mmCIF file as Biopython writes it, N, C-alpha, C and O atoms, coordinates in Angstrom:
data_model
#
loop_
_atom_site.group_PDB
_atom_site.id
_atom_site.type_symbol
_atom_site.label_atom_id
_atom_site.label_alt_id
_atom_site.label_comp_id
_atom_site.label_asym_id
_atom_site.label_entity_id
_atom_site.label_seq_id
_atom_site.pdbx_PDB_ins_code
_atom_site.Cartn_x
_atom_site.Cartn_y
_atom_site.Cartn_z
_atom_site.occupancy
_atom_site.B_iso_or_equiv
_atom_site.auth_seq_id
_atom_site.auth_asym_id
_atom_site.pdbx_PDB_model_num
ATOM 1   N N  . MET A ? 1  ? -28.541 -9.363  35.159 1.0 0.0 1  A 1 
ATOM 2   C CA . MET A ? 1  ? -27.985 -8.882  33.932 1.0 0.0 1  A 1 
ATOM 3   C C  . MET A ? 1  ? -29.119 -8.382  33.057 1.0 0.0 1  A 1 
ATOM 4   O O  . MET A ? 1  ? -30.214 -8.945  33.072 1.0 0.0 1  A 1 
ATOM 5   N N  . GLY A ? 2  ? -28.865 -7.343  32.307 1.0 0.0 2  A 1 
ATOM 6   C CA . GLY A ? 2  ? -29.844 -6.803  31.380 1.0 0.0 2  A 1 
ATOM 7   C C  . GLY A ? 2  ? -29.232 -6.637  30.004 1.0 0.0 2  A 1 
ATOM 8   O O  . GLY A ? 2  ? -28.029 -6.407  29.876 1.0 0.0 2  A 1 
ATOM 9   N N  . ILE A ? 3  ? -30.040 -6.751  28.994 1.0 0.0 3  A 1 
ATOM 10  C CA . ILE A ? 3  ? -29.596 -6.638  27.609 1.0 0.0 3  A 1 
ATOM 11  C C  . ILE A ? 3  ? -30.537 -5.696  26.886 1.0 0.0 3  A 1 
ATOM 12  O O  . ILE A ? 3  ? -31.742 -5.685  27.134 1.0 0.0 3  A 1 
ATOM 13  N N  . GLN A ? 4  ? -29.966 -4.900  25.983 1.0 0.0 4  A 1 
ATOM 14  C CA . GLN A ? 4  ? -30.779 -4.029  25.148 1.0 0.0 4  A 1 
ATOM 15  C C  . GLN A ? 4  ? -30.531 -4.399  23.695 1.0 0.0 4  A 1 
ATOM 16  O O  . GLN A ? 4  ? -29.386 -4.556  23.273 1.0 0.0 4  A 1 
ATOM 17  N N  . VAL A ? 5  ? -31.621 -4.541  22.925 1.0 0.0 5  A 1 
ATOM 18  C CA . VAL A ? 5  ? -31.549 -4.946  21.529 1.0 0.0 5  A 1 
ATOM 19  C C  . VAL A ? 5  ? -32.237 -3.892  20.673 1.0 0.0 5  A 1 
ATOM 20  O O  . VAL A ? 5  ? -33.336 -3.439  20.997 1.0 0.0 5  A 1 
ATOM 21  N N  . ARG A ? 6  ? -31.590 -3.505  19.585 1.0 0.0 6  A 1 
ATOM 22  C CA . ARG A ? 6  ? -32.205 -2.604  18.611 1.0 0.0 6  A 1 
ATOM 23  C C  . ARG A ? 6  ? -32.652 -3.445  17.424 1.0 0.0 6  A 1 
ATOM 24  O O  . ARG A ? 6  ? -31.911 -4.310  16.958 1.0 0.0 6  A 1 
ATOM 25  N N  . ALA A ? 7  ? -33.860 -3.191  16.936 1.0 0.0 7  A 1 
ATOM 26  C CA . ALA A ? 7  ? -34.398 -4.010  15.854 1.0 0.0 7  A 1 
ATOM 27  C C  . ALA A ? 7  ? -35.072 -3.154  14.794 1.0 0.0 7  A 1 
ATOM 28  O O  . ALA A ? 7  ? -35.575 -2.063  15.064 1.0 0.0 7  A 1 
ATOM 29  N N  . SER A ? 8  ? -35.064 -3.684  13.588 1.0 0.0 8  A 1 
ATOM 30  C CA . SER A ? 8  ? -35.856 -3.146  12.486 1.0 0.0 8  A 1 
ATOM 31  C C  . SER A ? 8  ? -36.846 -4.229  12.099 1.0 0.0 8  A 1 
ATOM 32  O O  . SER A ? 8  ? -36.508 -5.413  12.087 1.0 0.0 8  A 1 
ATOM 33  N N  . VAL A ? 9  ? -38.053 -3.830  11.788 1.0 0.0 9  A 1 
ATOM 34  C CA . VAL A ? 9  ? -39.084 -4.800  11.428 1.0 0.0 9  A 1 
ATOM 35  C C  . VAL A ? 9  ? -39.747 -4.381  10.122 1.0 0.0 9  A 1 
ATOM 36  O O  . VAL A ? 9  ? -39.605 -3.244  9.671  1.0 0.0 9  A 1 
ATOM 37  N N  . THR A ? 10 ? -40.465 -5.311  9.534  1.0 0.0 10 A 1 
ATOM 38  C CA . THR A ? 10 ? -41.254 -5.000  8.355  1.0 0.0 10 A 1 
ATOM 39  C C  . THR A ? 10 ? -42.672 -4.649  8.807  1.0 0.0 10 A 1 
ATOM 40  O O  . THR A ? 10 ? -43.073 -5.013  9.913  1.0 0.0 10 A 1 
ATOM 41  N N  . PRO A ? 11 ? -43.433 -3.947  7.967  1.0 0.0 11 A 1 
ATOM 42  C CA . PRO A ? 11 ? -44.764 -3.484  8.380  1.0 0.0 11 A 1 
ATOM 43  C C  . PRO A ? 11 ? -45.742 -4.593  8.776  1.0 0.0 11 A 1 
ATOM 44  O O  . PRO A ? 11 ? -46.684 -4.345  9.528  1.0 0.0 11 A 1 
ATOM 45  N N  . ASP A ? 12 ? -45.528 -5.799  8.281  1.0 0.0 12 A 1 
ATOM 46  C CA . ASP A ? 12 ? -46.463 -6.883  8.559  1.0 0.0 12 A 1 
ATOM 47  C C  . ASP A ? 12 ? -46.203 -7.598  9.880  1.0 0.0 12 A 1 
ATOM 48  O O  . ASP A ? 12 ? -46.923 -8.536  10.224 1.0 0.0 12 A 1 
ATOM 49  N N  . VAL A ? 13 ? -45.195 -7.176  10.617 1.0 0.0 13 A 1 
ATOM 50  C CA . VAL A ? 13 ? -44.800 -7.844  11.859 1.0 0.0 13 A 1 
ATOM 51  C C  . VAL A ? 13 ? -45.661 -7.371  13.027 1.0 0.0 13 A 1 
ATOM 52  O O  . VAL A ? 13 ? -45.951 -6.182  13.157 1.0 0.0 13 A 1 
ATOM 53  N N  . ASN A ? 14 ? -46.061 -8.310  13.867 1.0 0.0 14 A 1 
ATOM 54  C CA . ASN A ? 14 ? -46.750 -7.992  15.111 1.0 0.0 14 A 1 
ATOM 55  C C  . ASN A ? 14 ? -45.657 -7.672  16.133 1.0 0.0 14 A 1 
ATOM 56  O O  . ASN A ? 14 ? -45.077 -8.581  16.728 1.0 0.0 14 A 1 
ATOM 57  N N  . VAL A ? 15 ? -45.384 -6.404  16.334 1.0 0.0 15 A 1 
ATOM 58  C CA . VAL A ? 15 ? -44.238 -5.974  17.144 1.0 0.0 15 A 1 
ATOM 59  C C  . VAL A ? 15 ? -44.276 -6.527  18.572 1.0 0.0 15 A 1 
ATOM 60  O O  . VAL A ? 15 ? -43.259 -7.055  19.022 1.0 0.0 15 A 1 
ATOM 61  N N  . PRO A ? 16 ? -45.383 -6.439  19.304 1.0 0.0 16 A 1 
ATOM 62  C CA . PRO A ? 16 ? -45.380 -6.991  20.667 1.0 0.0 16 A 1 
ATOM 63  C C  . PRO A ? 16 ? -45.081 -8.489  20.698 1.0 0.0 16 A 1 
ATOM 64  O O  . PRO A ? 16 ? -44.335 -8.959  21.556 1.0 0.0 16 A 1 
ATOM 65  N N  . GLU A ? 17 ? -45.660 -9.228  19.769 1.0 0.0 17 A 1 
ATOM 66  C CA . GLU A ? 17 ? -45.454 -10.677 19.730 1.0 0.0 17 A 1 
ATOM 67  C C  . GLU A ? 17 ? -43.997 -11.019 19.398 1.0 0.0 17 A 1 
ATOM 68  O O  . GLU A ? 17 ? -43.388 -11.863 20.055 1.0 0.0 17 A 1 
ATOM 69  N N  . VAL A ? 18 ? -43.451 -10.366 18.386 1.0 0.0 18 A 1 
ATOM 70  C CA . VAL A ? 18 ? -42.064 -10.620 17.989 1.0 0.0 18 A 1 
ATOM 71  C C  . VAL A ? 18 ? -41.109 -10.182 19.093 1.0 0.0 18 A 1 
ATOM 72  O O  . VAL A ? 18 ? -40.108 -10.854 19.342 1.0 0.0 18 A 1 
ATOM 73  N N  . SER A ? 19 ? -41.397 -9.085  19.748 1.0 0.0 19 A 1 
ATOM 74  C CA . SER A ? 19 ? -40.543 -8.615  20.850 1.0 0.0 19 A 1 
ATOM 75  C C  . SER A ? 19 ? -40.497 -9.636  21.980 1.0 0.0 19 A 1 
ATOM 76  O O  . SER A ? 19 ? -39.426 -9.925  22.514 1.0 0.0 19 A 1 
ATOM 77  N N  . ARG A ? 20 ? -41.645 -10.178 22.345 1.0 0.0 20 A 1 
ATOM 78  C CA . ARG A ? 20 ? -41.684 -11.211 23.393 1.0 0.0 20 A 1 
ATOM 79  C C  . ARG A ? 20 ? -40.883 -12.441 22.984 1.0 0.0 20 A 1 
ATOM 80  O O  . ARG A ? 20 ? -40.158 -13.013 23.798 1.0 0.0 20 A 1 
ATOM 81  N N  . GLU A ? 21 ? -41.012 -12.845 21.733 1.0 0.0 21 A 1 
ATOM 82  C CA . GLU A ? 21 ? -40.289 -14.018 21.242 1.0 0.0 21 A 1 
ATOM 83  C C  . GLU A ? 21 ? -38.776 -13.776 21.276 1.0 0.0 21 A 1 
ATOM 84  O O  . GLU A ? 21 ? -38.016 -14.651 21.689 1.0 0.0 21 A 1 
ATOM 85  N N  . ILE A ? 22 ? -38.345 -12.598 20.847 1.0 0.0 22 A 1 
ATOM 86  C CA . ILE A ? 22 ? -36.917 -12.255 20.894 1.0 0.0 22 A 1 
ATOM 87  C C  . ILE A ? 22 ? -36.427 -12.274 22.335 1.0 0.0 22 A 1 
ATOM 88  O O  . ILE A ? 22 ? -35.374 -12.842 22.624 1.0 0.0 22 A 1 
ATOM 89  N N  . GLN A ? 23 ? -37.183 -11.655 23.243 1.0 0.0 23 A 1 
ATOM 90  C CA . GLN A ? 23 ? -36.796 -11.628 24.652 1.0 0.0 23 A 1 
ATOM 91  C C  . GLN A ? 23 ? -36.631 -13.040 25.205 1.0 0.0 23 A 1 
ATOM 92  O O  . GLN A ? 23 ? -35.631 -13.345 25.854 1.0 0.0 23 A 1 
ATOM 93  N N  . ASN A ? 24 ? -37.603 -13.890 24.948 1.0 0.0 24 A 1 
ATOM 94  C CA . ASN A ? 24 ? -37.549 -15.258 25.463 1.0 0.0 24 A 1 
ATOM 95  C C  . ASN A ? 24 ? -36.382 -16.041 24.890 1.0 0.0 24 A 1 
ATOM 96  O O  . ASN A ? 24 ? -35.687 -16.745 25.623 1.0 0.0 24 A 1 
ATOM 97  N N  . ARG A ? 25 ? -36.161 -15.930 23.594 1.0 0.0 25 A 1 
ATOM 98  C CA . ARG A ? 25 ? -35.059 -16.673 22.965 1.0 0.0 25 A 1 
ATOM 99  C C  . ARG A ? 25 ? -33.701 -16.216 23.478 1.0 0.0 25 A 1 
ATOM 100 O O  . ARG A ? 25 ? -32.818 -17.039 23.718 1.0 0.0 25 A 1 
ATOM 101 N N  . ILE A ? 26 ? -33.530 -14.910 23.645 1.0 0.0 26 A 1 
ATOM 102 C CA . ILE A ? 26 ? -32.258 -14.395 24.163 1.0 0.0 26 A 1 
ATOM 103 C C  . ILE A ? 26 ? -32.028 -14.901 25.577 1.0 0.0 26 A 1 
ATOM 104 O O  . ILE A ? 26 ? -30.943 -15.394 25.888 1.0 0.0 26 A 1 
ATOM 105 N N  . LYS A ? 27 ? -33.035 -14.785 26.440 1.0 0.0 27 A 1 
ATOM 106 C CA . LYS A ? 27 ? -32.898 -15.249 27.826 1.0 0.0 27 A 1 
ATOM 107 C C  . LYS A ? 27 ? -32.551 -16.729 27.882 1.0 0.0 27 A 1 
ATOM 108 O O  . LYS A ? 27 ? -31.642 -17.133 28.607 1.0 0.0 27 A 1 
ATOM 109 N N  . GLU A ? 28 ? -33.283 -17.540 27.110 1.0 0.0 28 A 1 
ATOM 110 C CA . GLU A ? 28 ? -33.059 -18.988 27.121 1.0 0.0 28 A 1 
ATOM 111 C C  . GLU A ? 28 ? -31.673 -19.347 26.609 1.0 0.0 28 A 1 
ATOM 112 O O  . GLU A ? 28 ? -30.989 -20.184 27.199 1.0 0.0 28 A 1 
ATOM 113 N N  . ARG A ? 29 ? -31.258 -18.725 25.522 1.0 0.0 29 A 1 
ATOM 114 C CA . ARG A ? 29 ? -29.968 -19.068 24.910 1.0 0.0 29 A 1 
ATOM 115 C C  . ARG A ? 29 ? -28.799 -18.664 25.799 1.0 0.0 29 A 1 
ATOM 116 O O  . ARG A ? 29 ? -27.845 -19.428 25.942 1.0 0.0 29 A 1 
ATOM 117 N N  . ILE A ? 30 ? -28.854 -17.480 26.397 1.0 0.0 30 A 1 
ATOM 118 C CA . ILE A ? 30 ? -27.764 -17.046 27.271 1.0 0.0 30 A 1 
ATOM 119 C C  . ILE A ? 30 ? -27.680 -17.945 28.492 1.0 0.0 30 A 1 
ATOM 120 O O  . ILE A ? 30 ? -26.583 -18.310 28.915 1.0 0.0 30 A 1 
ATOM 121 N N  . LEU A ? 31 ? -28.812 -18.306 29.062 1.0 0.0 31 A 1 
ATOM 122 C CA . LEU A ? 31 ? -28.811 -19.220 30.201 1.0 0.0 31 A 1 
ATOM 123 C C  . LEU A ? 31 ? -28.223 -20.573 29.796 1.0 0.0 31 A 1 
ATOM 124 O O  . LEU A ? 31 ? -27.423 -21.150 30.533 1.0 0.0 31 A 1 
ATOM 125 N N  . GLU A ? 32 ? -28.614 -21.070 28.641 1.0 0.0 32 A 1 
ATOM 126 C CA . GLU A ? 32 ? -28.145 -22.365 28.149 1.0 0.0 32 A 1 
ATOM 127 C C  . GLU A ? 32 ? -26.631 -22.368 27.915 1.0 0.0 32 A 1 
ATOM 128 O O  . GLU A ? 32 ? -25.949 -23.324 28.283 1.0 0.0 32 A 1 
ATOM 129 N N  . VAL A ? 33 ? -26.110 -21.315 27.312 1.0 0.0 33 A 1 
ATOM 130 C CA . VAL A ? 33 ? -24.694 -21.264 26.936 1.0 0.0 33 A 1 
ATOM 131 C C  . VAL A ? 33 ? -23.795 -20.876 28.104 1.0 0.0 33 A 1 
ATOM 132 O O  . VAL A ? 33 ? -22.703 -21.424 28.256 1.0 0.0 33 A 1 
ATOM 133 N N  . THR A ? 34 ? -24.250 -19.926 28.935 1.0 0.0 34 A 1 
ATOM 134 C CA . THR A ? 34 ? -23.362 -19.383 29.971 1.0 0.0 34 A 1 
ATOM 135 C C  . THR A ? 34 ? -23.764 -19.741 31.392 1.0 0.0 34 A 1 
ATOM 136 O O  . THR A ? 34 ? -22.945 -19.665 32.307 1.0 0.0 34 A 1 
ATOM 137 N N  . GLY A ? 35 ? -25.023 -20.133 31.583 1.0 0.0 35 A 1 
ATOM 138 C CA . GLY A ? 35 ? -25.516 -20.379 32.932 1.0 0.0 35 A 1 
ATOM 139 C C  . GLY A ? 35 ? -25.918 -19.107 33.654 1.0 0.0 35 A 1 
ATOM 140 O O  . GLY A ? 35 ? -26.267 -19.147 34.834 1.0 0.0 35 A 1 
ATOM 141 N N  . ILE A ? 36 ? -25.873 -17.977 32.956 1.0 0.0 36 A 1 
ATOM 142 C CA . ILE A ? 36 ? -26.221 -16.681 33.546 1.0 0.0 36 A 1 
ATOM 143 C C  . ILE A ? 36 ? -27.688 -16.376 33.258 1.0 0.0 36 A 1 
ATOM 144 O O  . ILE A ? 36 ? -28.154 -16.515 32.127 1.0 0.0 36 A 1 
ATOM 145 N N  . THR A ? 37 ? -28.408 -15.959 34.299 1.0 0.0 37 A 1 
ATOM 146 C CA . THR A ? 37 ? -29.809 -15.579 34.150 1.0 0.0 37 A 1 
ATOM 147 C C  . THR A ? 37 ? -29.896 -14.125 33.717 1.0 0.0 37 A 1 
ATOM 148 O O  . THR A ? 37 ? -29.308 -13.245 34.347 1.0 0.0 37 A 1 
ATOM 149 N N  . VAL A ? 38 ? -30.621 -13.879 32.655 1.0 0.0 38 A 1 
ATOM 150 C CA . VAL A ? 38 ? -30.858 -12.523 32.166 1.0 0.0 38 A 1 
ATOM 151 C C  . VAL A ? 38 ? -32.174 -12.050 32.772 1.0 0.0 38 A 1 
ATOM 152 O O  . VAL A ? 38 ? -33.216 -12.676 32.577 1.0 0.0 38 A 1 
ATOM 153 N N  . ASN A ? 39 ? -32.121 -10.944 33.504 1.0 0.0 39 A 1 
ATOM 154 C CA . ASN A ? 39 ? -33.318 -10.414 34.158 1.0 0.0 39 A 1 
ATOM 155 C C  . ASN A ? 39 ? -34.202 -9.610  33.215 1.0 0.0 39 A 1 
ATOM 156 O O  . ASN A ? 39 ? -35.427 -9.712  33.264 1.0 0.0 39 A 1 
ATOM 157 N N  . THR A ? 40 ? -33.575 -8.812  32.357 1.0 0.0 40 A 1 
ATOM 158 C CA . THR A ? 40 ? -34.353 -7.979  31.442 1.0 0.0 40 A 1 
ATOM 159 C C  . THR A ? 40 ? -33.734 -7.982  30.055 1.0 0.0 40 A 1 
ATOM 160 O O  . THR A ? 40 ? -32.513 -7.981  29.897 1.0 0.0 40 A 1 
ATOM 161 N N  . VAL A ? 41 ? -34.599 -7.986  29.063 1.0 0.0 41 A 1 
ATOM 162 C CA . VAL A ? 41 ? -34.197 -7.785  27.674 1.0 0.0 41 A 1 
ATOM 163 C C  . VAL A ? 41 ? -35.110 -6.689  27.145 1.0 0.0 41 A 1 
ATOM 164 O O  . VAL A ? 41 ? -36.319 -6.884  27.014 1.0 0.0 41 A 1 
ATOM 165 N N  . LYS A ? 42 ? -34.526 -5.536  26.843 1.0 0.0 42 A 1 
ATOM 166 C CA . LYS A ? 42 ? -35.300 -4.413  26.318 1.0 0.0 42 A 1 
ATOM 167 C C  . LYS A ? 42 ? -35.163 -4.394  24.799 1.0 0.0 42 A 1 
ATOM 168 O O  . LYS A ? 42 ? -34.055 -4.409  24.264 1.0 0.0 42 A 1 
ATOM 169 N N  . ILE A ? 43 ? -36.291 -4.362  24.121 1.0 0.0 43 A 1 
ATOM 170 C CA . ILE A ? 43 ? -36.314 -4.333  22.664 1.0 0.0 43 A 1 
ATOM 171 C C  . ILE A ? 43 ? -36.722 -2.931  22.225 1.0 0.0 43 A 1 
ATOM 172 O O  . ILE A ? 43 ? -37.774 -2.431  22.623 1.0 0.0 43 A 1 
ATOM 173 N N  . SER A ? 44 ? -35.890 -2.303  21.408 1.0 0.0 44 A 1 
ATOM 174 C CA . SER A ? 44 ? -36.213 -0.999  20.839 1.0 0.0 44 A 1 
ATOM 175 C C  . SER A ? 44 ? -36.401 -1.172  19.339 1.0 0.0 44 A 1 
ATOM 176 O O  . SER A ? 44 ? -35.448 -1.489  18.628 1.0 0.0 44 A 1 
ATOM 177 N N  . VAL A ? 45 ? -37.610 -0.969  18.857 1.0 0.0 45 A 1 
ATOM 178 C CA . VAL A ? 45 ? -37.849 -1.008  17.419 1.0 0.0 45 A 1 
ATOM 179 C C  . VAL A ? 45 ? -37.515 0.375   16.895 1.0 0.0 45 A 1 
ATOM 180 O O  . VAL A ? 45 ? -38.218 1.348   17.167 1.0 0.0 45 A 1 
ATOM 181 N N  . GLU A ? 46 ? -36.425 0.445   16.134 1.0 0.0 46 A 1 
ATOM 182 C CA . GLU A ? 46 ? -35.932 1.737   15.663 1.0 0.0 46 A 1 
ATOM 183 C C  . GLU A ? 46 ? -36.372 2.073   14.251 1.0 0.0 46 A 1 
ATOM 184 O O  . GLU A ? 46 ? -36.263 3.218   13.813 1.0 0.0 46 A 1 
ATOM 185 N N  . ASN A ? 47 ? -36.869 1.069   13.538 1.0 0.0 47 A 1 
ATOM 186 C CA . ASN A ? 47 ? -37.199 1.316   12.150 1.0 0.0 47 A 1 
ATOM 187 C C  . ASN A ? 47 ? -38.243 0.307   11.682 1.0 0.0 47 A 1 
ATOM 188 O O  . ASN A ? 47 ? -38.187 -0.872  12.034 1.0 0.0 47 A 1 
ATOM 189 N N  . ILE A ? 48 ? -39.182 0.780   10.896 1.0 0.0 48 A 1 
ATOM 190 C CA . ILE A ? 48 ? -40.089 -0.116  10.192 1.0 0.0 48 A 1 
ATOM 191 C C  . ILE A ? 48 ? -39.709 0.008   8.726  1.0 0.0 48 A 1 
ATOM 192 O O  . ILE A ? 48 ? -39.922 1.042   8.093  1.0 0.0 48 A 1 
ATOM 193 N N  . SER A ? 49 ? -39.142 -1.069  8.202  1.0 0.0 49 A 1 
ATOM 194 C CA . SER A ? 49 ? -38.509 -1.049  6.895  1.0 0.0 49 A 1 
ATOM 195 C C  . SER A ? 49 ? -39.292 -1.870  5.885  1.0 0.0 49 A 1 
ATOM 196 O O  . SER A ? 49 ? -39.900 -2.882  6.231  1.0 0.0 49 A 1 
ATOM 197 N N  . LEU A ? 50 ? -39.272 -1.432  4.647  1.0 0.0 50 A 1 
ATOM 198 C CA . LEU A ? 50 ? -39.893 -2.198  3.578  1.0 0.0 50 A 1 
ATOM 199 C C  . LEU A ? 50 ? -38.936 -3.245  3.026  1.0 0.0 50 A 1 
ATOM 200 O O  . LEU A ? 50 ? -39.341 -4.116  2.256  1.0 0.0 50 A 1 
ATOM 201 N N  . ASN A ? 51 ? -37.660 -3.163  3.418  1.0 0.0 51 A 1 
ATOM 202 C CA . ASN A ? 51 ? -36.661 -4.135  2.973  1.0 0.0 51 A 1 
ATOM 203 C C  . ASN A ? 51 ? -36.790 -5.419  3.766  1.0 0.0 51 A 1 
ATOM 204 O O  . ASN A ? 51 ? -37.373 -5.429  4.850  1.0 0.0 51 A 1 
ATOM 205 N N  . LYS A ? 52 ? -36.248 -6.504  3.229  1.0 0.0 52 A 1 
ATOM 206 C CA . LYS A ? 52 ? -36.245 -7.777  3.946  1.0 0.0 52 A 1 
ATOM 207 C C  . LYS A ? 52 ? -35.414 -7.640  5.211  1.0 0.0 52 A 1 
ATOM 208 O O  . LYS A ? 52 ? -34.401 -6.940  5.216  1.0 0.0 52 A 1 
ATOM 209 N N  . PRO A ? 53 ? -35.838 -8.312  6.298  1.0 0.0 53 A 1 
ATOM 210 C CA . PRO A ? 53 ? -35.078 -8.231  7.546  1.0 0.0 53 A 1 
ATOM 211 C C  . PRO A ? 53 ? -33.727 -8.924  7.425  1.0 0.0 53 A 1 
ATOM 212 O O  . PRO A ? 53 ? -33.555 -9.854  6.637  1.0 0.0 53 A 1 
ATOM 213 N N  . ARG A ? 54 ? -32.772 -8.451  8.225  1.0 0.0 54 A 1 
ATOM 214 C CA . ARG A ? 54 ? -31.459 -9.083  8.289  1.0 0.0 54 A 1 
ATOM 215 C C  . ARG A ? 54 ? -31.005 -9.116  9.727  1.0 0.0 54 A 1 
ATOM 216 O O  . ARG A ? 54 ? -31.472 -8.338  10.559 1.0 0.0 54 A 1 
ATOM 217 N N  . VAL A ? 55 ? -30.107 -10.005 10.011 1.0 0.0 55 A 1 
ATOM 218 C CA . VAL A ? 55 ? -29.582 -10.143 11.361 1.0 0.0 55 A 1 
ATOM 219 C C  . VAL A ? 55 ? -28.220 -9.496  11.402 1.0 0.0 55 A 1 
ATOM 220 O O  . VAL A ? 55 ? -27.388 -9.732  10.525 1.0 0.0 55 A 1 
ATOM 221 N N  . GLU A ? 56 ? -27.981 -8.673  12.423 1.0 0.0 56 A 1 
ATOM 222 C CA . GLU A ? 56 ? -26.670 -8.040  12.587 1.0 0.0 56 A 1 
ATOM 223 C C  . GLU A ? 56 ? -25.968 -8.632  13.762 1.0 0.0 56 A 1 
ATOM 224 O O  . GLU A ? 56 ? -24.845 -8.236  14.074 1.0 0.0 56 A 1 
#
């Protein structure tokens, strides 16, 4: 299974580090809740925003 995530970040964020953390958390949580192994999580940073981050 593969998942694609679109994200907006603030300028002070270390994009590679945050992307890895998001990938790991998504994989772990889906496995924990469903028992399904996620093979890939693709993170697309679509915007670098000066606004505070929000979760959609």
